[in-house]
C-alpha positions in Angstrom: 162.7 255.9 -72.0 159.2 255.4 -72.9 156.3 258.0 -72.8 153.7 257.2 -70.1 151.6 260.2 -70.6 151.6 263.3 -72.9 151.5 267.0 -72.1 148.6 269.0 -73.5 149.0 272.6 -74.3 147.1 275.0 -76.6 148.9 276.9 -79.5 147.6 280.2 -80.9 148.0 282.5 -83.6 149.6 285.8 -82.7 148.1 289.3 -83.6 148.9 290.4 -87.1 149.6 294.1 -87.6 146.3 296.1 -88.2 144.3 293.1 -88.7 144.3 291.9 -85.1 144.0 288.3 -86.0 143.4 285.9 -82.9 142.6 282.2 -83.9 143.4 279.2 -81.6 145.7 277.0 -83.3 145.9 273.1 -83.6 146.1 271.2 -80.3 149.7 270.6 -79.2 150.7 267.4 -77.3 154.4 267.1 -76.5 156.7 264.8 -74.9 160.4 265.6 -74.3 162.9 262.7 -74.2 166.7 262.5 -74.0 168.5 260.9 -77.0 168.9 258.2 -78.1 165.2 258.3 -78.1 163.5 260.7 -80.7 161.8 263.7 -79.2 158.5 263.8 -80.6 155.4 266.1 -80.5 152.0 265.5 -81.9 149.9 268.3 -83.3 146.2 267.6 -84.0 143.9 268.7 -86.7 140.8 267.6 -88.6 141.4 263.9 -89.4 145.2 264.4 -89.4 148.1 264.9 -87.0 151.5 266.3 -87.6 154.3 264.4 -85.8 157.5 266.6 -85.1 160.7 264.5 -84.5 163.7 266.3 -82.9 162.3 269.2 -84.8 163.8 272.8 -84.0 161.5 275.5 -85.4 163.6 278.3 -86.8 166.6 275.9 -87.2 166.1 274.3 -90.7 169.8 273.5 -91.3 169.7 270.2 -89.3 171.4 267.1 -90.1 172.0 263.5 -89.1 175.3 262.4 -87.7 176.2 259.0 -89.4 179.5 258.3 -87.5 182.6 256.9 -89.1 180.8 253.7 -90.2 177.8 255.7 -91.5 175.4 253.5 -89.5 173.9 256.2 -87.6 170.4 257.4 -88.1 169.4 258.7 -91.6 165.7 259.2 -90.8 162.7 257.8 -88.9 160.1 254.9 -89.1 156.8 256.2 -87.8 154.2 253.7 -86.8 150.5 254.4 -85.9 147.1 253.0 -85.2 143.8 253.8 -83.5 143.6 252.1 -80.2 140.6 249.6 -80.1 137.9 250.5 -77.7 138.4 247.4 -75.5 142.1 248.1 -75.1 142.1 252.1 -74.3 143.3 251.6 -70.9 146.7 250.1 -72.0 149.7 252.2 -71.3 151.7 253.8 -74.1 154.8 251.8 -72.9 153.1 248.5 -73.3 152.0 249.3 -76.9 155.6 250.3 -77.6 156.7 246.8 -76.5 154.1 245.0 -78.4 155.0 247.0 -81.6 158.8 246.3 -81.3 158.5 243.6 -84.0 156.6 245.3 -86.7 158.2 245.3 -90.0 158.3 247.9 -92.8 154.9 247.1 -94.1 153.1 247.3 -90.8 152.5 243.6 -90.5 153.0 242.3 -86.9 155.2 239.3 -86.3 152.7 238.3 -83.4 149.0 238.5 -84.4 148.2 236.8 -81.0 149.3 239.9 -79.2 147.8 242.6 -81.3 144.9 240.8 -82.9 143.6 242.6 -86.1 144.7 246.3 -85.4 145.0 248.0 -88.6 148.7 249.4 -88.4 150.1 252.1 -90.8 153.9 252.7 -91.2 156.0 255.2 -93.1 159.7 256.0 -93.3 160.9 259.6 -93.6 163.9 261.7 -93.5 161.9 264.9 -92.6 161.6 266.0 -89.2 158.0 266.8 -89.5 155.5 264.4 -91.1 151.6 263.9 -91.2 150.0 260.9 -90.1 146.4 260.4 -91.8 143.5 259.8 -92.1 142.7 259.7 -88.3 139.3 259.7 -86.6 138.7 262.8 -84.5 138.5 262.6 -80.7 139.5 259.0 -80.6 142.7 257.4 -78.9 145.5 256.8 -81.4 149.0 255.4 -80.8 152.2 256.7 -82.6 155.7 255.3 -82.4 158.9 256.8 -83.8 162.2 254.9 -84.3 165.6 255.9 -85.7 166.3 254.1 -89.0 169.9 253.9 -90.3 171.1 253.4 -94.0 170.5 249.7 -93.7 166.9 249.9 -92.9 167.5 248.9 -89.3 165.7 250.4 -86.3 168.4 251.9 -84.1 168.4 253.6 -80.6 165.3 253.6 -78.3 161.8 254.3 -79.7 159.5 256.9 -78.4 155.7 256.1 -78.4 152.6 257.9 -76.9 148.9 257.7 -77.0 147.1 260.9 -78.0 143.5 262.0 -78.7 143.4 261.5 -82.6 142.3 264.2 -85.0 140.6 267.4 -83.7 137.9 268.9 -85.9 137.7 272.1 -83.6 139.6 274.6 -85.8 137.9 273.4 -89.2 134.4 273.5 -87.6 134.9 277.1 -86.6 136.3 278.1 -89.9 133.3 276.3 -91.7 131.0 278.7 -89.9 133.0 281.9 -90.3 134.0 281.5 -94.0 130.6 282.8 -95.2 131.6 283.4 -98.8 133.3 280.2 -99.6 134.6 277.0 -97.9 135.6 273.6 -98.9 137.0 271.1 -96.4 137.6 268.3 -99.0 136.1 265.8 -96.7 135.0 263.5 -99.7 135.8 260.1 -100.8 138.7 259.6 -103.1 138.1 261.1 -106.6 137.4 264.7 -107.8 136.8 267.7 -105.5 133.2 269.1 -105.6 132.6 270.5 -109.0 129.9 272.8 -107.7 132.8 274.6 -105.8 135.6 274.5 -108.4 136.5 274.8 -112.1 140.0 273.5 -113.0 142.0 274.7 -116.0 145.2 273.0 -117.4 147.8 274.9 -119.5 148.4 273.5 -122.8 152.1 273.4 -121.8 151.4 270.7 -119.1 152.3 267.1 -119.9 148.8 266.0 -120.4 149.5 262.5 -119.0 150.6 264.1 -115.7 147.9 266.7 -114.6 145.1 266.5 -112.1 143.0 267.9 -109.3 142.0 265.0 -106.9 141.2 263.9 -103.4 143.0 260.8 -102.0 141.7 258.6 -99.1 143.3 261.1 -96.6 140.6 263.6 -96.8 142.6 266.5 -98.4 143.2 267.7 -102.0 146.2 267.8 -104.5 147.0 269.9 -107.4 149.2 268.1 -109.9 151.3 269.7 -112.7 153.3 267.8 -115.1 155.7 270.3 -116.7 156.8 270.3 -120.4 159.1 267.9 -122.0 161.9 269.2 -124.2 159.9 272.8 -124.4 157.9 271.2 -127.5 154.9 273.3 -126.6 156.1 275.9 -124.0 158.3 275.6 -121.0 156.0 276.7 -118.2 153.2 274.3 -116.8 150.2 275.5 -114.7 147.3 274.0 -113.1 144.6 276.5 -111.9 141.3 276.1 -109.9 138.8 278.8 -109.9 136.5 279.0 -106.7 133.0 279.4 -107.8 132.0 282.2 -105.5 133.8 285.7 -105.9 135.5 287.6 -103.0 134.0 291.0 -102.3 136.4 293.8 -101.4 134.5 296.6 -99.9 135.3 299.9 -98.0 135.6 299.5 -94.1 136.0 295.7 -94.3 138.8 293.2 -93.7 138.5 290.1 -95.7 139.8 286.7 -94.4 141.2 284.0 -96.8 142.1 280.7 -95.0 143.7 277.4 -96.2 146.2 274.8 -95.3 149.0 274.2 -97.7 152.5 272.3 -97.8 153.8 274.4 -100.6 156.6 273.0 -103.1 160.2 273.0 -102.2 162.2 272.0 -105.1 165.0 274.0 -106.9 162.9 277.1 -107.2 161.1 275.5 -110.3 157.8 274.8 -108.7 155.6 277.6 -107.2 152.2 278.1 -105.8 150.1 281.2 -106.6 147.0 282.6 -105.1 145.5 285.4 -107.5 142.8 287.9 -106.8 141.7 289.5 -110.1 138.8 291.8 -111.0 138.3 290.1 -114.4 136.6 286.8 -114.4 139.0 284.5 -115.9 140.3 281.0 -116.0 144.1 281.6 -115.3 146.4 284.5 -115.5 149.0 284.9 -118.2 151.5 286.1 -115.5 153.6 283.0 -115.7 157.1 283.2 -114.3 159.3 281.2 -111.9 160.8 284.2 -110.0 157.8 286.5 -109.6 158.1 288.0 -113.1 159.2 291.4 -112.2 158.2 293.5 -115.1 156.6 290.7 -116.7 153.4 291.9 -118.5 150.2 289.8 -118.8 146.5 289.7 -118.4 144.7 290.8 -116.4 145.2 294.0 -114.7 144.7 295.1 -111.9 144.9 292.3 -109.2 147.1 290.9 -106.4 149.2 287.8 -106.1 150.5 285.8 -103.3 153.1 283.2 -103.9 155.1 280.5 -102.0 158.4 279.6 -103.7 160.4 277.2 -101.4 160.8 279.1 -98.2 160.0 282.5 -99.8 156.6 284.0 -99.6 155.8 287.2 -101.5 152.9 289.4 -102.4 152.7 291.3 -105.8 150.3 293.5 -107.7 149.3 293.6 -111.3 149.6 297.2 -112.1 147.7 299.4 -114.7 150.2 298.2 -117.4 149.7 294.7 -116.5 153.1 294.2 -115.1 153.7 292.0 -112.0 155.2 294.3 -109.3 156.7 293.1 -105.9 155.1 294.6 -102.9 156.8 292.7 -100.2 158.8 289.4 -99.7 159.8 287.1 -96.9 162.8 285.0 -98.1 163.1 282.9 -95.2 159.9 281.7 -93.5 161.8 278.5 -92.3 163.9 281.0 -90.2 160.7 282.4 -88.6 160.0 278.8 -87.5 157.5 277.8 -90.1 159.6 275.7 -92.5 157.7 274.5 -95.6 157.9 270.8 -96.2 156.2 268.4 -98.8 153.0 266.8 -97.7 153.0 268.6 -94.2 150.4 271.2 -94.4 150.4 274.3 -92.3 147.4 276.6 -91.5 147.6 280.0 -93.5 145.5 283.0 -92.8 145.4 286.2 -95.0 143.7 289.2 -93.8 143.4 292.2 -96.3 141.6 295.3 -97.1 142.1 298.3 -99.6 145.4 299.3 -97.9 147.0 296.5 -95.8 147.7 292.6 -96.0 148.8 290.4 -93.1 149.7 286.7 -93.5 150.2 284.1 -90.8 151.3 280.5 -91.1 150.5 278.4 -88.1 150.0 281.6 -86.1 153.4 283.1 -87.0 153.5 286.4 -88.9 155.2 285.8 -92.3 154.0 289.1 -94.1 152.5 292.3 -92.9 152.7 295.2 -95.4 150.7 298.0 -97.0 149.4 297.3 -100.2 149.9 300.7 -102.0 147.3 303.2 -103.5 144.9 301.5 -105.9 146.0 297.9 -105.6 142.6 296.6 -104.3 139.6 298.6 -105.4 136.0 297.9 -104.3 134.4 295.2 -106.2 134.1 291.3 -106.7 137.3 289.4 -107.3 138.1 286.1 -109.0 140.0 283.7 -106.7 142.4 281.6 -108.5 144.5 278.8 -106.8 147.5 277.9 -109.1 150.5 275.5 -109.0 153.2 276.6 -111.5 156.3 274.8 -112.8 159.1 275.9 -115.1 161.1 273.3 -116.9 161.3 271.1 -113.8 162.5 268.1 -115.9 165.9 270.1 -115.7 166.0 269.0 -112.2 164.6 265.3 -112.6 161.0 266.1 -111.7 158.5 265.1 -114.2 155.5 266.5 -112.2 154.9 267.6 -108.7 152.1 268.0 -106.2 150.7 270.6 -103.9 148.9 269.2 -100.9 146.2 271.4 -99.6 143.0 271.7 -97.5 140.3 273.7 -95.8 140.1 276.6 -98.4 137.8 279.4 -97.8 137.0 283.1 -97.4 134.4 285.4 -95.7 132.0 287.8 -97.2 128.7 287.5 -99.2 127.6 284.0 -99.8 126.9 282.7 -103.4 123.6 283.7 -104.9 123.6 280.9 -107.5 124.6 277.3 -108.2 126.6 276.6 -111.4 126.5 273.2 -113.0 129.7 272.5 -115.0 129.9 270.0 -117.9 133.4 269.3 -119.3 134.6 267.8 -122.5 137.0 265.5 -120.7 139.2 265.1 -117.4 142.1 263.0 -118.3 144.5 264.2 -121.1 143.8 267.2 -123.2 140.9 268.6 -125.2 143.1 270.9 -127.2 141.9 271.4 -130.8 143.5 273.8 -133.3 142.0 275.9 -136.3 143.8 277.3 -139.1 142.4 279.3 -142.1 138.9 278.7 -140.3 139.0 274.9 -140.7 136.4 273.7 -138.4 137.6 271.5 -135.3 135.1 270.1 -132.7 135.0 268.9 -129.3 131.9 267.0 -127.5 130.6 267.7 -124.1 128.1 265.2 -122.7 125.4 266.5 -120.5 123.5 263.5 -118.9 121.1 265.6 -116.9 117.5 266.9 -117.7 118.2 270.5 -117.4 114.5 271.6 -117.3 113.4 268.7 -115.0 110.9 269.3 -111.9 111.0 272.5 -110.1 114.2 273.8 -112.0 114.3 277.5 -112.6 115.5 278.6 -115.9 119.3 278.6 -116.1 121.7 280.7 -117.8 124.2 278.8 -120.1 127.6 280.0 -121.2 130.5 278.4 -123.1 133.9 278.9 -121.4 137.2 278.1 -123.0 140.7 279.1 -123.2 142.6 280.3 -126.1 146.3 279.5 -126.1 148.9 278.3 -128.8 150.9 275.2 -129.1 154.4 274.5 -130.6 155.6 278.2 -130.0 153.3 279.4 -132.7 151.5 282.7 -132.9 147.7 283.5 -132.8 145.7 285.4 -135.4 142.0 286.6 -134.8 139.5 287.9 -137.5 135.9 288.9 -137.3 135.0 285.7 -139.1 136.2 283.6 -136.0 133.2 281.7 -134.7 132.0 278.8 -132.3 129.1 276.6 -133.3 127.1 274.9 -130.4 124.7 272.2 -131.8 124.3 274.2 -134.9 123.8 277.6 -133.5 126.8 279.9 -134.4 128.3 282.5 -132.1 131.2 285.1 -132.8 134.3 284.5 -130.9 135.3 288.1 -129.8 138.6 289.7 -130.4 141.0 289.3 -127.4 141.0 292.8 -125.5 143.8 293.9 -123.2 142.9 295.9 -120.1 146.4 297.1 -119.7 147.5 300.8 -120.4 149.2 300.8 -123.0 147.2 297.8 -124.3 149.0 294.5 -124.8 149.1 293.0 -128.3 147.6 289.8 -129.4 150.9 287.8 -129.1 151.2 288.9 -125.5 147.7 287.8 -124.5 147.8 284.5 -126.5 151.0 282.5 -127.0 152.3 279.0 -126.0 152.7 280.1 -122.3 149.8 282.9 -122.0 146.3 281.7 -121.9 143.3 283.9 -122.7 139.9 283.0 -121.1 136.7 283.3 -123.2 133.1 283.5 -122.0 130.2 283.2 -124.5 126.6 283.7 -123.4 124.5 280.7 -124.7 121.0 281.9 -123.6 118.4 280.7 -121.2 118.0 276.9 -120.5 114.4 276.3 -119.9 111.3 274.6 -121.7 110.8 277.8 -123.5 114.5 279.1 -123.7 116.6 279.9 -126.7 119.9 278.1 -125.6 121.1 275.4 -127.9 122.5 273.6 -125.0 120.6 270.2 -124.5 120.6 267.0 -122.6 123.1 264.4 -124.4 126.1 265.1 -126.5 126.7 268.8 -127.3 129.0 269.5 -130.3 131.1 272.5 -130.0 132.9 273.6 -133.3 135.7 276.2 -133.6 136.5 278.1 -136.7 139.4 280.6 -136.5 142.1 282.4 -138.4 144.8 280.8 -136.4 144.3 279.6 -132.7 144.0 276.7 -130.4 141.2 276.1 -128.0 141.1 273.9 -124.8 139.6 273.5 -121.3 136.1 273.7 -123.1 133.1 273.6 -120.8 129.6 274.5 -120.4 128.4 276.2 -117.4 124.7 276.6 -116.5 123.8 279.0 -113.6 120.6 278.6 -111.5 119.4 280.8 -108.6 120.5 279.1 -105.3 118.2 276.1 -104.4 116.6 275.8 -108.0 119.0 273.8 -110.0 118.1 270.3 -111.1 119.8 267.1 -110.1 123.6 267.2 -111.3 125.7 264.6 -112.4 129.4 265.6 -111.9 132.0 265.2 -114.6 133.7 262.2 -112.6 130.6 260.2 -113.3 130.9 260.7 -117.0 134.7 260.9 -117.8 137.5 258.8 -116.4 139.1 260.8 -113.6 142.7 259.6 -112.6 144.0 259.9 -108.9 147.4 259.7 -107.6 148.0 256.1 -107.8 147.3 256.1 -111.6 150.1 258.4 -112.3 153.7 257.5 -113.2 155.9 256.7 -110.2 159.3 258.7 -110.0 162.5 256.9 -109.0 164.5 258.2 -106.2 167.6 260.3 -107.1 171.1 258.7 -107.0 174.5 260.0 -107.7 178.2 259.5 -107.3 179.1 262.4 -104.9 183.1 261.9 -104.7 185.7 260.1 -106.7 188.9 259.8 -104.7 187.7 262.6 -102.3 187.0 265.1 -104.9 183.5 266.4 -105.2 181.5 265.5 -108.4 179.1 268.7 -109.2 175.5 267.7 -109.3 174.5 270.6 -111.2 176.1 270.5 -114.7 173.8 272.3 -116.7 175.8 271.8 -120.0 174.5 269.0 -122.1 178.0 267.7 -122.9 178.7 267.0 -119.3 179.3 263.3 -119.7 181.9 263.9 -122.6 183.8 266.6 -120.4 183.8 264.6 -117.2 186.8 262.2 -117.3 189.0 262.0 -114.0 192.3 260.2 -114.1 192.6 257.8 -111.1 195.1 255.3 -109.7 195.6 253.1 -106.8 193.0 252.4 -104.2 190.2 255.0 -104.7 187.0 255.6 -102.6 183.7 256.3 -104.5 181.2 258.1 -102.3 177.4 257.4 -103.2 174.3 259.4 -102.2 170.7 258.1 -102.8 167.7 260.4 -102.0 170.1 262.5 -100.0 172.6 265.3 -99.8 175.5 265.5 -97.5 176.4 268.5 -95.3 179.7 270.6 -95.7 181.0 268.0 -98.0 181.3 265.6 -95.1 180.4 262.0 -95.8 179.7 261.3 -92.0 176.9 263.9 -92.0 173.6 263.7 -94.1 170.9 266.4 -94.5 167.6 266.0 -92.9 164.6 267.6 -94.4 166.0 266.8 -97.8 163.5 267.4 -100.8 163.9 265.1 -103.7 161.8 264.7 -107.0 160.4 261.5 -105.5 159.1 263.3 -102.5 157.8 266.2 -104.4 155.9 263.8 -106.7 154.9 261.1 -104.5 154.3 263.0 -101.1 155.8 260.2 -99.2 159.2 258.6 -99.0 159.0 255.1 -100.4 162.2 253.8 -98.9 165.1 252.1 -100.6 165.6 248.3 -101.3 168.9 248.3 -102.5 171.8 250.1 -103.9 174.4 249.0 -106.6 177.6 250.5 -107.9 179.2 249.3 -111.3 182.2 249.8 -113.2 182.6 248.7 -116.8 184.9 249.5 -119.8 183.6 252.5 -121.7 181.0 251.8 -124.4 180.4 248.1 -123.3 177.1 246.6 -122.4 176.1 245.6 -118.9 177.4 242.1 -119.3 180.9 243.5 -119.2 180.4 245.2 -115.9 181.9 244.5 -112.6 179.8 245.0 -109.3 181.9 247.1 -107.1 179.3 247.2 -104.1 175.9 246.0 -103.2 174.0 247.4 -100.2 171.0 245.8 -98.9 168.8 248.6 -97.5 165.9 246.8 -96.1 166.9 245.7 -92.5 163.6 245.8 -90.7 162.2 248.7 -92.9 163.3 250.4 -96.1 165.8 253.0 -95.6 164.7 256.6 -96.3 168.2 257.8 -97.3 171.6 256.3 -98.1 175.1 257.4 -97.8 177.8 254.9 -98.5 181.5 254.3 -100.0 182.8 251.6 -102.2 186.5 251.1 -102.8 188.0 250.6 -106.3 191.3 249.1 -106.6 192.4 250.3 -110.0 195.3 247.8 -110.3 192.6 245.0 -110.8 191.7 246.7 -114.2 193.7 247.4 -117.4 194.5 251.0 -118.2 191.7 252.8 -120.1 188.5 254.7 -119.9 185.7 253.4 -117.8 182.1 254.0 -116.9 181.1 254.3 -113.1 177.3 254.1 -112.5 175.0 253.8 -109.4 171.6 252.5 -109.5 169.2 252.0 -106.6 165.9 250.3 -106.3 163.1 251.6 -104.0 160.5 249.6 -102.0 157.9 249.7 -105.0 160.6 248.3 -107.3 161.1 251.5 -109.2 164.8 252.2 -110.3 166.5 255.4 -109.4 167.1 258.4 -111.6 170.5 259.9 -111.9 170.8 263.0 -109.8 172.9 265.2 -111.9 171.4 268.5 -113.4 170.0 268.6 -116.8 169.7 264.6 -117.0 165.9 265.1 -117.5 166.4 266.9 -120.7 168.3 264.0 -122.1 165.4 261.5 -122.0 162.9 261.3 -124.7 159.9 260.9 -122.2 159.6 261.5 -118.5 158.6 257.8 -118.2 162.2 256.9 -119.1 163.9 259.0 -116.4 163.6 256.2 -113.7 166.4 253.7 -114.4 167.9 256.1 -117.1 171.7 255.0 -117.5 174.0 258.0 -116.8 177.6 256.8 -116.1 180.6 259.1 -115.1 183.7 258.5 -117.0 187.1 257.9 -115.4 190.4 257.0 -116.9 192.5 254.4 -115.0 196.1 254.9 -115.3 198.1 252.7 -113.0 
């Protein structure tokens, strides 16, 4: 059955506690069809649409029934395109017939029928996905097919024509968010540096950290978390909004944004911090909320999203992070968080109360407690945080977000930001006052034309590397173009005060701002057009995220050259690709634990087998209730967390070889071609081993898969990531299971 029309309805946000929030939601266009056709719904927003496929809000524990032959659906193929103006009268059923022969790359087998239409496709095992970028208020066609493990389209497709993206909600937010708003509707590259400053923890893998916009008109925070804990075990990337949020008596403030969150083994978390100090990042760094963890600064408030758990905390007078309220299962509330599927969030808060909605559903509504939010300006910090994610095979992860803003007083100034670099790290370390330098290029004429005098300051972060400790002395200095300035002693605002080793260590960063004077033709600042040399001299400390900010009254700043025009700025395609997770899930019907945290797992694992034995394989997948005929939908893998999309599988291979021998001694037990019409999003299969064909002894069983990009799989057993020397070695890493054949 094919959709010939779509049903238009309007969604809405419910009222939220004392805040009384009522905001129209995304446009909802739905069509309901009996199986075997997918039931789909399209929700339009600015330049994007969310496609729901057999999706049941509030029922996250859904799965695919594969059948005894395991050839049932393991996911979906989604195909979409903008309907050409000359063909906009064609019924959706006709488009569905014409697109029946499209392959996985969106290339039609008959150009004579479809001409030069630009067709996009994807495969996914998620029941919600986003198609983008779309033009707003223009007819688009979308078709959804079931896909099985062989990459074959099965069942009957569902297709419909809808009205493309809708800018209604974002246009309204742009007008209402008077304090700050960024819709990230820019070309691929960095977000607007006039709106944001970005800080990376020294614990991040410097080869895998970024803040960028892709061609889909939304932004990404990328964190590459540490390798082997050499420099710390907690990676963090933080963005500071240029304007501050003003909390005042009698006013309820609104903060809005779209976010997908991160949902991977509770090791990757999103934070939104509001703190009264002007800082680059907080030192409250902990994966589970850090109850009792002390850090800088105090006071403040933190919102977090950890998998399906949303929470709000406060930083108390002792600098401790204290839980205010938590909702552990927003997926049961009907707003399941999924990678690269952004949902609209709104926070309303005042001195006493906070309410938080996601796609109009209330997910938090709680009193804040006395003294949590005092009157004043608050620095707004957006952070992505990861804790040893390589333990679960995730070298880096992304947060996809968009349309961030808050209301309140507008900014009174413009800040021009000049950085030492974008890619990699600018970390330098001084011991015993040995001088170390970074260079900050400034290509602009800072006093040109009608530019008013600007106020310059040097901003940097102090943080240790290699688990070392920091020392400060009154002789610590920083020299800018020959002019020396004292580096102030780190000061704790907690009661009782925190010590230096709590303020600055391998995980905790301390922000420093040094006034550099007035920039004008008669000014005293040493900052100048050209290369600016910044030299640190310290008793014992490392310095990084070094940049120069020059503040001008609004409308008086000179022409500005953003850092991405000066430095190389990587975007998503420039980063390492992560292979899909593959594992042996059962041997002779006995489950294989995929979370063996002990490092000698391989040495301890050695099952004795004989006769005809089934070996079950899972790739980019998880089964349900230990049932090989059932596979989980909405499964989140390291590949999905890092790529934001499912690349699909090309093939799966299973090998056996005598223990300790090379690949040439191996026997191929099974080969599965997973690219029928498209690349399969998941795989569940079985190979049969007749042990009587092999002499008694110890053997290695291994599985390796290849995705549609040609990237080899990574072994999906806990702790494997800690056994590689570099994250780039994880994909294709050989990790066999031992068995003893005893006939």
